[in-house]
C-alpha positions in Angstrom: -22.6 32.4 -28.6 -21.6 30.9 -25.5 -24.0 30.1 -22.6 -24.7 32.6 -20.2 -24.4 31.8 -16.5 -27.1 33.7 -14.1 -27.2 32.7 -10.3 -30.5 32.0 -8.7 -30.0 31.6 -5.0 -27.5 29.2 -4.5 -28.0 27.5 -8.0 -26.7 28.6 -11.2 -29.1 27.6 -14.4 -27.2 27.7 -17.8 -29.0 29.0 -20.8 -27.7 29.2 -24.6 -27.3 27.1 -27.3 -27.1 23.2 -27.9 -24.2 21.6 -26.1 -22.8 19.9 -29.1 -22.5 23.3 -31.2 -20.7 25.4 -28.5 -19.3 24.8 -24.9 -21.8 24.7 -22.2 -19.7 27.0 -19.6 -20.6 25.8 -16.0 -17.9 28.1 -14.5 -15.5 30.6 -15.5 -14.5 34.3 -14.6 -17.7 35.9 -16.1 -19.7 34.1 -13.4 -21.0 36.4 -10.4 -22.1 36.3 -7.0 -21.2 33.6 -4.2 -22.3 30.2 -4.0 -23.5 28.4 -1.1 -23.3 25.1 0.3 -26.0 22.9 -1.0 -24.8 19.2 0.2 -22.6 17.8 2.6 -21.6 14.6 4.8 -19.0 14.0 7.6 -17.8 17.5 7.1 -18.3 21.0 8.6 -17.6 24.7 7.9 -17.7 23.7 4.4 -17.8 26.7 1.9 -17.8 26.9 -1.9 -17.2 30.8 -2.7 -15.5 32.5 -5.6 -12.4 34.4 -4.9 -9.2 35.9 -6.5 -5.9 34.9 -5.7 -6.1 33.0 -2.4 -2.8 31.9 -0.2 -0.5 32.3 -3.1 -3.0 30.8 -5.7 -3.9 32.7 -8.8 -6.7 31.4 -11.3 -6.0 29.8 -14.4 -7.5 32.2 -16.2 -9.2 35.5 -15.5 -9.4 36.7 -11.6 -11.9 34.4 -10.2 -12.0 30.6 -9.2 -13.9 28.4 -6.9 -12.7 27.7 -3.9 -13.8 24.5 -1.9 -13.0 24.5 1.9 -13.9 22.7 5.2 -13.3 20.5 7.9 -13.6 17.0 7.7 -14.6 15.2 10.9 -14.4 11.3 10.9 -17.9 9.8 11.4 -18.2 7.7 14.6 -19.2 4.7 12.9 -16.8 4.8 10.0 -17.5 6.0 6.8 -16.0 8.1 4.4 -15.7 12.1 4.9 -17.0 14.4 1.8 -18.6 17.0 0.6 -20.4 17.6 -2.4 -21.7 21.4 -3.3 -23.8 21.8 -6.2 -23.1 25.5 -8.1 -24.9 24.6 -11.4 -28.4 23.2 -12.6 -29.8 23.2 -16.0 -30.8 20.6 -18.8 -28.2 19.5 -20.7 -28.3 15.9 -23.0 -25.3 14.2 -23.4 -24.5 13.7 -26.9 -21.9 11.3 -28.7 -18.3 13.0 -28.1 -19.3 15.4 -25.3 -16.5 15.4 -22.6 -16.4 17.5 -19.2 -13.2 19.5 -18.6 -11.7 21.5 -15.6 -8.9 23.1 -14.0 -8.5 21.7 -10.4 -5.9 22.6 -7.6 -5.5 20.4 -4.4 -3.7 22.4 -1.6 -1.0 20.2 -0.1 -1.8 21.0 3.3 -5.5 19.4 2.7 -6.1 16.0 5.0 -6.9 14.5 1.8 -6.8 15.5 -1.9 -10.1 13.7 -3.9 -11.1 17.1 -5.4 -13.1 17.0 -8.5 -16.5 17.6 -10.6 -19.3 15.5 -10.5 -22.4 15.4 -12.6 -25.8 14.2 -12.0 -27.2 12.6 -14.9 -29.9 12.9 -14.1 -30.0 12.2 -10.5 -27.1 12.5 -7.7 -27.0 8.9 -7.0 -26.5 6.4 -8.5 -26.4 7.7 -11.8 -23.6 10.6 -11.2 -20.7 10.4 -13.1 -18.7 9.6 -10.3 -19.7 6.1 -9.8 -19.4 5.1 -14.0 -16.0 2.7 -13.9 -15.7 3.6 -17.3 -15.7 7.9 -16.5 -11.9 8.2 -17.0 -9.8 11.5 -17.8 -7.2 11.9 -20.4 -4.9 9.9 -18.1 -7.0 7.0 -17.1 -7.8 8.4 -13.9 -11.4 7.8 -12.6 -13.7 10.7 -12.4 -14.6 9.8 -9.0 -13.4 12.3 -6.5 -11.7 10.4 -4.4 -9.9 8.6 -6.6 -8.9 11.4 -9.3 -5.7 12.5 -7.2 -4.3 9.0 -6.1 -3.2 8.4 -9.7 -1.7 11.9 -9.9 0.3 13.3 -6.7 0.0 16.6 -8.5 -0.8 18.2 -5.3 0.3 22.0 -4.9 -0.3 22.9 -8.8 -3.1 23.5 -11.3 -4.0 20.1 -13.3 -6.2 20.0 -16.3 -8.7 17.2 -16.5 -11.1 16.3 -19.6 -13.4 12.9 -18.9 -15.3 11.6 -21.7 -19.1 11.6 -20.8 -19.7 8.5 -23.3 -20.5 6.3 -19.9 -23.8 8.6 -19.4 -24.3 9.1 -23.2 -28.2 9.4 -23.8 -28.9 11.0 -20.3 -29.3 14.2 -19.4 -27.0 16.5 -17.2 -29.3 18.1 -14.4 -26.6 19.3 -12.1 -23.0 19.8 -11.4 -21.0 19.9 -8.0 -17.7 20.8 -6.9 -16.7 17.9 -4.6 -14.2 16.7 -2.2 -14.4 13.3 -1.2 -11.8 11.6 1.4 -12.5 8.1 0.2 -12.3 7.3 4.0 -12.7 8.6 7.8 -10.2 11.5 7.6 -10.2 14.1 10.1 -8.7 17.4 9.3 -8.9 20.6 7.0 -9.6 20.5 3.2 -9.2 23.3 0.6 -9.1 23.2 -3.3 -9.7 25.2 -6.4 -11.6 24.8 -9.4 -11.4 26.8 -12.7 -12.9 26.8 -16.0 -15.2 24.2 -15.9 -17.5 23.3 -19.4 -19.0 20.9 -21.3 -18.2 20.7 -24.9 -18.1 18.2 -27.8 -15.0 17.2 -29.7 -14.9 18.7 -33.2 -16.2 21.9 -31.3 -13.1 24.0 -32.4 -13.9 27.0 -30.0 -14.1 24.8 -27.2 -11.0 23.2 -28.3 -9.0 26.3 -28.4 -10.5 27.0 -25.0 -9.5 23.5 -23.5 -6.1 23.7 -24.9 -5.4 27.2 -23.5 -6.7 25.8 -20.3 -4.3 22.5 -20.7 -1.4 24.6 -21.5 -2.0 27.2 -18.5 -1.9 23.9 -16.3 1.5 22.6 -17.6 3.6 22.2 -14.4 6.7 24.4 -14.8 8.2 22.1 -12.3 8.5 19.0 -14.6 9.9 20.8 -17.7 12.4 19.3 -19.6 16.0 19.4 -18.0 18.9 20.3 -20.0 21.2 17.1 -20.1 23.8 18.5 -22.3 26.5 18.4 -19.7 26.3 14.7 -19.7 27.0 14.4 -23.1 25.4 11.7 -25.7 23.6 8.8 -24.1 26.0 5.6 -24.1 24.1 2.6 -25.1 24.6 -1.0 -23.7 24.9 -4.4 -25.5 22.6 -6.3 -27.1 19.7 -7.7 -24.5 20.2 -11.3 -24.0 17.5 -14.0 -22.2 18.1 -14.2 -18.2 18.7 -17.5 -17.4 16.3 -19.6 -15.9 16.0 -20.2 -12.1 17.2 -23.5 -11.1 14.2 -25.5 -9.2 17.1 -27.7 -7.9 16.3 -28.4 -4.0 19.4 -27.7 -1.7 18.9 -29.1 1.7 18.1 -26.6 4.5 21.3 -24.9 5.7 22.2 -25.2 9.6 20.9 -22.2 11.8 18.5 -20.9 8.6 16.3 -19.3 11.0 18.1 -16.6 12.4 18.9 -13.5 10.2 21.3 -10.5 10.0 19.6 -6.8 10.3 21.6 -4.9 7.8 22.2 -0.8 8.5 19.0 0.6 6.5 16.6 -2.0 8.3 16.7 -4.9 5.5 17.5 -8.3 6.7 18.6 -11.2 5.2 19.1 -15.2 6.6 22.2 -15.9 8.1 23.1 -18.2 5.2 23.2 -15.2 3.1 19.8 -15.7 1.3 17.8 -12.4 1.3 14.4 -12.4 2.5 12.0 -11.7 -0.5 9.1 -9.4 0.5 6.3 -12.2 -0.2 4.4 -13.3 2.4 1.5 -15.8 3.5 -1.6 -14.9 5.1 -3.8 -17.9 6.7 -3.3 -21.4 8.7 -6.6 -21.9 6.7 -4.2 -22.9 3.9 -5.0 -23.0 0.2 -3.2 -26.3 -1.0 -5.0 -28.0 -3.2 -3.8 -27.4 -7.2 -6.4 -27.5 -10.1 -5.8 -27.5 -13.4 -5.0 -23.8 -13.7 -3.0 -23.5 -10.3 -4.0 -23.3 -6.7 -7.5 -23.8 -5.6 -8.9 -23.8 -2.2 -9.8 -24.0 0.5 -7.7 -27.1 0.6 -7.3 -30.0 3.5 -6.3 -27.7 6.3 -10.0 -26.8 8.0 -10.4 -28.3 11.4 -13.7 -30.0 12.6 -14.9 -30.2 15.9 -16.5 -33.3 17.1 -20.3 -32.8 18.2 -19.9 -34.5 21.3 -19.0 -33.3 24.7 -16.4 -30.0 25.6 -13.9 -31.8 27.7 -11.6 -34.3 25.9 -12.4 -33.8 22.3 -9.8 -32.2 20.7 -10.7 -30.8 17.6 -9.0 -33.5 15.3 -9.1 -32.9 11.5 -11.1 -34.9 8.9 -8.1 -35.1 6.7 -4.3 -34.0 6.8 -2.7 -34.2 3.3 1.3 -33.4 3.7 1.4 -34.5 -0.2 -0.8 -31.4 -0.8 1.5 -29.2 1.3 4.5 -30.4 -0.2 2.8 -29.5 -3.6 2.2 -25.9 -2.4 5.6 -25.4 -1.0 7.3 -26.8 -4.1 5.6 -24.5 -6.1 6.3 -21.1 -4.0 10.0 -22.6 -4.2 9.8 -23.2 -7.8 8.7 -19.5 -7.9 11.6 -18.3 -6.0 9.8 -17.8 -2.6 12.1 -18.3 0.5 9.8 -17.0 3.3 6.2 -17.1 4.5 4.5 -15.4 6.9 2.5 -18.2 9.1 -1.2 -16.9 10.2 -1.4 -19.4 13.5 -5.2 -19.8 13.4 -7.2 -22.9 13.2 -10.8 -23.1 12.0 -13.7 -25.2 13.4 -16.5 -26.5 11.8 -19.0 -27.9 14.1 -22.0 -30.2 12.8 -24.5 -28.1 11.8 -23.4 -24.9 13.3 -21.4 -21.9 12.1 -17.8 -22.1 11.5 -15.2 -20.1 13.7 -11.6 -19.3 14.0 -9.3 -20.3 17.1 -6.1 -19.3 18.1 -3.1 -21.2 19.5 -3.6 -19.7 22.7 -5.9 -21.9 24.4 -6.3 -20.2 27.6 -2.4 -20.0 28.5 -1.2 -22.9 26.9 -0.3 -24.0 23.5 -3.6 -25.6 21.7 -2.1 -29.0 21.2 -4.1 -30.2 18.1 -3.3 -26.7 16.1 0.4 -26.9 17.3 0.7 -30.2 15.4 -0.8 -29.1 12.5 1.1 -26.1 12.3 4.6 -28.4 13.2 3.9 -30.6 10.2 2.9 -27.8 7.8 6.3 -25.9 8.9 7.9 -29.1 8.4 6.8 -29.6 4.8 7.9 -26.1 3.8 11.1 -26.2 5.7 12.1 -29.5 3.5 11.3 -27.2 0.3 13.7 -24.2 1.7 10.9 -22.4 3.2 11.0 -20.6 6.3 8.5 -18.7 8.5 7.4 -15.6 10.2 5.6 -16.6 13.1 2.5 -15.1 14.6 2.6 -15.3 18.0 -1.0 -13.8 19.5 -4.1 -13.9 17.3 -6.5 -10.5 17.0 -7.9 -9.8 20.4 -11.6 -10.5 18.6 -10.6 -14.4 18.1 -9.2 -15.0 21.5 -10.9 -17.0 24.5 -10.7 -14.3 26.8 -13.6 -12.1 25.0 -17.3 -12.4 24.6 -17.1 -13.1 20.9 -18.1 -10.3 18.8 -18.9 -11.8 15.5 -22.3 -11.7 14.4 -22.5 -15.4 12.9 -20.9 -16.8 15.9 -22.2 -18.2 19.0 -21.0 -16.9 22.1 -17.9 -18.5 23.8 -17.5 -20.5 21.0 -13.9 -20.0 20.9 -13.8 -20.5 24.5 -15.1 -23.7 24.3 -13.0 -24.9 22.1 -10.1 -23.9 24.1 -11.5 -25.7 27.2 -11.5 -29.1 25.2 -7.6 -29.0 25.2 -8.0 -29.7 29.2 -8.2 -33.1 30.6 -10.6 -33.1 33.7 -7.5 -33.5 36.1 -6.0 -30.6 34.7 -9.2 -28.4 35.1 -9.1 -29.2 39.2 -5.7 -27.6 39.1 -6.0 -24.5 37.3 -4.6 -21.3 38.2 -7.3 -18.4 39.5 -6.8 -16.7 36.3 -7.1 -19.7 33.9 -9.9 -21.0 36.4 -11.8 -17.5 35.6 -12.0 -18.1 32.0 -12.2 -21.9 31.7 -14.7 -22.6 34.5 -16.7 -19.7 35.5 -16.7 -18.5 31.7 -16.3 -14.7 33.1 -14.8 -13.2 29.8 -14.5 -9.5 28.6 -16.3 -7.7 26.3 -15.0 -6.0 23.2 -16.7 -4.1 20.5 -14.5 -5.5 17.6 -10.9 -6.4 16.8 -10.5 -2.6 17.0 -12.3 -1.6 19.9 -10.2 -3.8 22.4 -9.3 -1.9 25.1 -10.8 -4.4 27.8 -8.5 -7.0 26.0 -5.5 -5.4 27.0 -6.3 -3.7 30.3 -7.2 -7.0 32.0 -4.5 -8.4 34.7 -5.7 -12.2 34.2 -5.8 -12.1 30.3 -2.1 -10.9 30.5 -1.0 -13.7 33.1 -2.7 -16.3 30.8 -1.0 -14.7 27.7 2.3 -14.9 29.4 2.0 -18.6 30.4 1.1 -19.3 26.8 3.9 -17.8 25.1 6.2 -19.4 27.8 5.2 -22.8 26.6 4.9 -21.7 22.7 8.3 -19.7 22.8 10.3 -22.6 24.5 9.0 -24.7 21.3 10.3 -22.1 19.3 13.5 -21.3 20.7 16.0 -23.8 18.7 13.5 -23.8 15.9 15.3 -23.5 12.5 11.9 -23.1 10.4 11.2 -19.9 12.1 13.3 -16.6 11.2 11.2 -14.1 13.1 8.3 -13.4 15.6 5.2 -11.4 15.0 3.7 -10.7 18.5 0.2 -9.8 17.0 -1.8 -9.8 13.6 -2.6 -6.5 13.0 -5.0 -5.0 15.8 -2.4 -3.8 18.5 -3.2 -0.1 19.3 0.0 2.2 19.7 -1.3 3.1 23.3 -0.3 -0.7 24.3 3.2 -0.3 23.8 4.3 -0.7 26.8 1.9 -3.9 27.3 3.7 -5.1 24.3 7.3 -4.7 25.7 6.5 -6.4 29.4 4.2 -9.4 28.3 5.4 -10.1 24.9 8.5 -8.8 23.8 10.5 -9.3 26.9 9.7 -13.0 26.7 10.5 -13.3 23.2 14.2 -11.9 24.0 14.3 -13.9 27.2 13.0 -17.6 25.5 13.8 -17.2 22.0 16.7 -14.8 21.4 18.5 -14.2 17.9 15.0 -13.6 16.0 13.8 -10.2 15.0 10.5 -9.6 16.8 7.8 -7.4 14.7 4.5 -6.1 14.7 1.7 -6.3 11.9 0.2 -2.9 12.2 -0.8 -0.5 15.0 -4.5 0.8 15.4 -4.7 4.6 15.5 -1.6 5.6 13.6 -0.5 5.5 9.7 2.9 3.9 9.1 4.5 7.3 8.4 3.7 8.6 12.0 5.1 10.1 15.3 2.7 6.9 17.0 3.8 4.4 15.0 7.5 5.4 15.0 7.2 5.6 18.9 5.4 2.2 19.6 8.4 0.4 17.4 10.9 2.4 19.7 9.0 1.9 23.1 8.3 -1.7 22.5 11.7 -2.6 21.4 11.0 -4.2 18.1 13.3 -4.8 15.4 11.1 -3.8 12.4 7.4 -3.2 11.5 5.7 -5.5 9.1 3.4 -3.3 6.8 1.2 -5.3 4.9 -1.9 -3.0 3.8 -5.0 -3.9 1.8 -6.0 -2.3 -1.4 -9.6 -0.6 -1.3 -12.2 -3.1 -2.2 -13.8 -2.9 -5.3 -11.4 -0.2 -6.5 -8.9 -0.4 -9.6 -5.6 -1.9 -8.3 -3.2 0.6 -7.3 -2.3 3.4 -10.3 -1.0 4.8 -7.0 1.0 2.0 -5.9 4.4 3.0 -7.3 3.8 6.4 -5.7 2.9 5.6 -2.3 5.3 2.6 -1.7 8.0 5.2 -2.3 7.6 6.8 0.8 11.4 6.5 2.3 11.9 5.2 5.8 11.0 6.9 8.8 13.5 7.3 11.5 13.4 4.1 13.3 15.3 0.8 11.6 13.2 -1.2 9.3 10.5 1.0 9.4 8.5 0.3 6.1 7.1 2.3 3.3 3.9 4.0 3.8 1.3 2.9 0.7 -1.0 -0.2 0.2 0.3 -3.7 -0.6 -0.8 -5.9 -3.3 -3.7 -8.1 -2.6 -4.3 -10.9 -4.4 -8.3 -11.7 -2.9 -9.6 -8.2 -4.7 -12.6 -8.9 -6.7 -11.1 -10.1 -10.5 -13.9 -8.3 -12.2 -12.6 -5.0 -10.8 -9.2 -5.2 -12.4 -7.5 -6.8 -15.4 -4.7 -8.9 -15.8 -2.0 -6.3 -16.7 -2.9 -4.1 -13.7 -2.3 -7.2 -11.4 0.9 -7.6 -13.2 2.0 -4.0 -12.8 1.0 -4.0 -9.1 2.8 -7.2 -8.1 6.3 -5.8 -10.0 5.8 -2.4 -7.8 5.3 -4.0 -4.9 7.8 -6.8 -4.9 10.6 -4.3 -6.3 10.1 -1.1 -3.8 10.4 -2.5 -0.9 13.9 -3.7 -2.2 14.9 -0.6 -3.5 13.6 1.7 -0.5 15.3 -0.5 1.9 12.0 -1.4 3.4 12.0 -5.0 4.6 8.8 -5.4 7.0 6.5 -5.1 3.9 4.5 -8.2 3.3 2.9 -9.2 0.2 0.1 -11.2 0.9 0.5 -14.9 0.1 -0.8 -17.0 -3.4 -3.0 -19.1 -1.1 -6.1 -17.2 -2.3 -8.3 -19.0 -4.7 -8.5 -16.6 -7.2 -5.0 -15.7 -7.8 -4.6 -16.4 -11.6 -1.8 -18.2 -13.2 -0.7 -15.1 -14.8 0.3 -13.8 -11.0 2.3 -16.9 -10.1 4.1 -15.9 -13.7 4.7 -12.4 -12.7 6.2 -13.5 -9.5 8.5 -16.0 -11.4 9.7 -12.8 -13.4 10.7 -10.9 -10.2 12.6 -13.7 -8.9 14.3 -14.6 -12.2 16.0 -11.1 -11.9 16.7 -11.2 -8.2 18.2 -14.5 -8.8 21.0 -12.6 -11.1 21.5 -10.1 -8.7 21.4 -11.7 -5.2 24.2 -13.9 -5.4 26.7 -10.6 -6.1 25.0 -7.7 -3.9 24.5 -7.6 -0.1 21.2 -6.0 0.3 21.6 -5.4 4.2 24.5 -3.6 3.3 22.7 -1.0 0.8 21.6 2.4 2.2 19.7 5.2 0.6 22.1 8.2 0.1 22.0 11.0 2.9 18.7 13.0 2.3 19.0 16.2 1.0 15.7 17.2 2.3 14.2 16.4 5.8 10.8 16.3 6.1 9.4 16.3 9.6 7.1 13.1 10.1 4.1 15.1 11.7 3.5 17.3 8.8 0.1 17.7 7.9 -0.2 14.4 5.5 -1.1 16.4 2.4 2.1 18.4 2.7 4.5 15.8 3.3 2.7 14.1 0.1 3.5 16.9 -1.9 6.9 17.3 -0.9 7.7 13.5 -1.2 6.3 13.3 -4.3 8.4 16.3 -5.6 11.3 15.1 -4.2 11.1 11.6 -5.8 10.1 13.1 -9.1 13.6 15.0 -9.3 15.7 12.0 -7.8 16.3 14.3 -4.7 16.8 11.8 -1.6 14.3 12.8 1.2 14.3 11.4 4.8 11.9 11.9 7.6 12.9 13.0 11.0 12.2 15.0 14.0 14.2 18.1 15.1 16.9 17.7 12.3 17.6 13.8 13.2 18.9 13.2 9.6 21.2 15.8 9.3 19.8 16.9 5.7 20.8 20.2 4.0 16.9 21.4 3.7 14.7 21.2 6.5 11.1 21.4 6.3 9.0 21.3 9.4 6.0 23.8 8.8 3.6 24.2 5.7 5.1 26.8 3.2 5.3 26.9 -0.4 6.6 23.7 -2.0 10.7 24.2 -2.3 12.3 24.3 -6.0 14.1 21.1 -6.0 15.7 21.4 -9.6 18.9 22.6 -7.7 19.9 19.7 -5.0 22.1 17.3 -5.9 21.0 14.1 -7.7 23.6 11.4 -8.1 21.1 8.9 -9.9 18.0 10.6 -11.9 15.9 8.4 -14.3 14.3 9.9 -17.7 11.4 8.1 -18.8 9.8 7.4 -15.2 8.5 10.1 -12.7 9.8 7.6 -9.7 13.2 6.0 -10.1 14.2 4.9 -6.3 17.5 3.4 -5.6 19.7 2.1 -2.8 23.5 2.2 -2.8 26.7 0.6 -1.0 28.8 2.8 1.0 30.8 5.1 -1.5 28.4 3.9 -4.2 30.4 0.6 -4.9 27.3 -0.9 -5.8 23.6 1.0 -6.9 20.1 -0.7 -7.6 17.5 1.4 -9.3 13.8 0.3 -10.2 12.7 2.0 -13.2 8.9 1.5 -13.5 6.9 2.6 -16.6 5.1 5.4 -14.4 4.9 8.8 -16.3 2.8 11.7 -14.3 -0.7 9.8 -13.9 -0.3 6.9 -16.2 1.3 3.7 -15.2 2.6 1.2 -18.0 0.3 2.8 -20.7 2.9 4.3 -23.2 6.0 3.9 -24.9 8.6 6.0 -23.8 12.4 6.3 -24.0 14.4 5.2 -20.8 17.5 6.8 -19.5 19.7 7.2 -16.2 21.6 10.1 -15.5 24.4 9.3 -13.3 26.3 11.7 -11.5 28.1 9.7 -9.1 31.9 9.6 -7.8 34.3 9.3 -10.1 34.9 5.9 -11.6 33.8 3.3 -14.3 30.6 1.2 -13.5 29.5 -2.1 -15.1 25.8 -1.4 -15.8 23.2 -4.1 -16.0 19.7 -3.4 -17.3 16.9 -5.8 -16.7 13.8 -6.0 -18.4 11.5 -7.5 -16.2 8.6 -8.4 -18.8 11.1 -9.1 -21.7 13.1 -11.0 -19.1 16.4 -9.9 -21.0 19.3 -8.4 -19.9 21.8 -5.5 -21.7 25.1 -4.7 -19.9 27.8 -2.2 -20.5 30.7 -0.4 -19.1 29.9 3.1 -18.1 31.2 6.6 -16.7 30.4 7.7 -13.2 29.2 11.1 -15.3 27.1 10.2 -18.1 23.5 9.3 -19.3 22.9 5.5 -20.1 20.5 4.7 -22.8 18.2 2.0 -21.0 15.9 1.5 -24.3 14.8 3.9 -27.1 11.0 3.0 -26.7 9.3 0.6 -24.4 6.3 0.0 -22.1 8.6 -2.3 -19.9 9.8 -1.7 -16.1 13.6 -2.3 -15.5 15.8 -2.7 -12.5 19.6 -1.3 -13.1 22.3 -2.8 -11.2 25.5 -0.6 -11.2 28.8 -1.8 -9.9 31.6 0.3 -9.6 34.6 -1.8 -11.2 37.3 -0.8 -8.7 35.2 -2.4 -6.0 35.3 -5.6 -7.7 
């Protein structure tokens, strides 16, 4: 006999047989009454109710389901928005083979989609199910609400989840929660549904039959197998052959190598024809020492401030080793890196005091010692064929104009570092703006790097920054080592676009023409937002330099392939939305295989989505593993074979079939984009019909049926297969990651490419990234191309129309 559910106020208590004999149903259609809020934080108007058909959503089985809804209000001091609502209490021991299963539906218009069922065992924290890293569902997705939908993206449809309770075996389940967890400070509405929630044990035939019925009811019809018979029998390619090794031979730096050419899709290449590769570098505190297993750090970049006096005693380094720098750059070159992002900070360590960073701006002039070091560093890289994206202005919290907000650094330490760069006679002839800071020490107060209005609203700071930039940009104007200028590192609020244009971009155009100008992040907006797009336009930038962080202490990006596939917003060079790979994640949280897959996704997706601004954090981190260097080498081995025959700057996305308004609710935008990508349908973002797409979606509405829209290139064997094409599809380059539904790289599958291109014949080359092989053949424009019969590998496919050669 199945357990019976009885409501006691806001609590449901389960009675019945032992959990290992029959399912313990926590919620189904037999439950009665309304369940009220028990526990929530960072959210208001939270309701957990029993509903029938609601807004077009019907229960999985029966007539009723649980509806969890509310409004998220981002906490003022940071922290996440969440709501955990207890709907069941009882006492169920967790025995071998026990599992939790349920059906969940996230409404697309929700500000975040972190819906899940959580269990207390026995206490809500820290013993609840969500915080057990080993608690994953049938697709390897964490039970934690804020991680549950990151890997799935099955938003706007019922999903079945089955989670092994082995992680809490031997404990007792005392409560169940319907949970929504944004995983961060989100603001906006949320709503989702739960149905058929039960605890059961493997081998229980009744429970297994009910679970199977739930799973079948949640099977997404939109993902049903497509009839491909019109494309004929799959055509195979030739036998795979090993890729040619990348030559480590060093070519001399080409003339005029510092200038770049922007393509129609925002992608750019160096003027000598070499493509910019999306692998960037964080740090002037540069890790350059080599150990037995690769790079270790920190290396000899650190500056040390002499203990005596402020005036005349520059921050001379204890050691400088150009040999170490040369070895580092040689390794970068050997791995195929052509460009690095140069983070222009120094680091000082006064004797017996905490260390601190200091910027290149020494109150209206270039810091002479730091510039000398940067000059030598860039030269060592240039002689190894490396060019630099140069960060002009530091984050406001490390500037000498502000009272330093860092708790581990004494007040005015950075200002005193700047004053060391002035001789006594210089200090007597200062203009009023510089005199205010260097002599009177009248700095401005800011909260931190993110609360910095006082920095941008001070006229003396603006005057000093302009003086500094005039000094710096004249040095960079003819510097062939610098290919691009980044106006500030990360912390530029969107509301100060005019400040950026008037005080920085104007001088870049005037004093160092010919180099693209970018910004690294804008505060107050996501990448795909009208605010960030407006900032790029208003400030007069060429592209947006996106390099996001993964959430700390979380597995490396099962969601990476999905997030990075957001196509360009309507600003040239505007990049993808989604996290980049960061080598500094705690290595105990991820395994080598996860890191390899994250590197593959991040390196390829900016290429095949036409998003040049994305920067991968550099291999200077001391915890980068040799395997990560190897994966970088795999990427460049493939790119080396295609970059000589394809002009990345000429590649374009096809005209979008669907246009999504950039200001759609994030959830709805995500749901539409995911559906488009899974069906190989080109999607663009626009405002007021700016993309010319056939279908325009600007308001929340039921998800469109995308199966009837044209799909020139479609992959079978992976959900997401982005591509770029030259005009008339003379060239097509596509990335085919092993990603099926929620799983990334976990199962062997057949891989095909379904082509519906303009008439003609194509040379097809399929590159297996892991195996480092290439298969080649000639195929028709309308056919199925068999890439592999069964594989776990990821592929890059390059198609060349023969009549265009």
